[in-house]
C-alpha positions in Angstrom: 60.8 43.2 -82.4 60.7 39.6 -83.1 63.0 37.3 -81.2 63.8 33.8 -82.3 65.3 30.8 -80.5 68.3 29.3 -82.2 67.9 25.8 -83.7 70.1 23.6 -81.4 72.6 21.1 -83.0 72.2 17.6 -82.0 75.2 17.9 -79.8 73.9 21.1 -78.2 70.4 19.3 -77.6 72.3 16.4 -75.8 74.0 18.8 -73.6 70.8 20.6 -72.7 69.0 17.3 -72.1 72.0 16.1 -69.8 71.7 19.4 -67.9 67.9 19.0 -67.5 68.1 15.5 -66.2 70.6 16.5 -63.7 68.6 19.6 -62.5 65.7 17.4 -62.1 67.6 14.7 -60.1 69.0 17.4 -57.9 65.8 19.0 -57.2 64.2 15.8 -56.5 67.2 14.8 -54.0 66.8 18.3 -52.1 63.2 17.7 -51.8 63.5 14.3 -50.4 66.2 15.5 -48.1 64.1 18.1 -46.6 61.1 15.9 -46.1 63.5 13.4 -44.4 65.1 16.2 -42.2 61.4 17.2 -41.2 60.6 13.6 -40.5 63.6 12.8 -38.5 63.4 15.9 -36.4 59.7 15.2 -35.6 60.6 11.7 -34.6 63.5 12.9 -32.3 61.3 15.8 -30.9 58.7 13.1 -30.2 61.2 11.0 -28.5 62.0 13.7 -26.0 58.4 14.9 -25.6 58.9 18.2 -27.6 56.8 17.3 -30.6 55.3 20.8 -30.7 58.9 22.2 -31.1 59.6 20.2 -34.4 60.8 22.6 -37.1 58.7 23.1 -40.3 60.0 22.3 -43.7 60.5 25.9 -44.3 63.0 26.1 -41.6 65.2 23.4 -43.2 64.7 24.9 -46.7 66.1 28.2 -45.2 69.0 26.3 -44.1 69.6 24.9 -47.5 69.1 28.4 -49.0 71.7 30.1 -46.9 74.1 27.5 -47.5 73.6 27.7 -51.3 73.8 31.5 -51.3 77.1 31.1 -49.5 78.3 28.8 -52.0 77.3 30.8 -54.9 78.9 33.9 -53.5 82.0 31.9 -52.5 81.5 32.5 -48.7 82.2 29.6 -46.2 78.7 28.2 -45.5 79.6 27.5 -42.0 81.0 30.7 -40.9 79.5 32.9 -43.6 83.0 34.7 -43.9 84.6 35.4 -47.3 82.5 35.6 -50.5 82.3 38.0 -53.3 79.9 41.0 -52.5 79.5 41.7 -56.2 78.1 38.3 -56.6 75.8 38.6 -53.6 74.6 41.8 -54.8 73.4 40.2 -58.1 71.9 37.2 -56.5 70.0 39.4 -54.3 68.9 41.6 -57.1 67.8 38.7 -59.1 65.7 37.4 -56.2 64.0 40.9 -55.9 63.2 40.7 -59.7 61.7 37.2 -59.4 59.7 38.1 -56.5 58.4 41.2 -58.3 57.9 39.7 -61.7 56.4 36.4 -60.8 54.8 37.1 -57.5 53.8 40.7 -57.8 55.7 41.8 -54.9 55.8 45.4 -54.0 59.5 45.6 -54.1 61.8 47.9 -55.9 64.9 45.9 -56.9 68.4 47.2 -56.1 69.4 49.5 -59.1 71.8 47.8 -61.6 75.3 48.6 -61.1 
């Protein structure tokens, strides 16, 4: 079977370009915010003599991940209440498929609904 990509119109191409630029700016801003959070926490921990307790960037990334998961599912990121379980199911399944496909994770994704 041969699949082809449609040729975008100039207007569609502009839309794609605008979204790609916004995606890149967002990713850069999140990366910078994570690095700044790590730096600030390390400075503050050092100030109280607890430099060994400074969280790693993965801690702050997990905080962002949880908040974004809640927002995608319609839940309150502060209380984790509310949200659409069907969207949550699909987000988790998508993550499982990514882990399996790209990182060879030994995981069987949830079956499709």
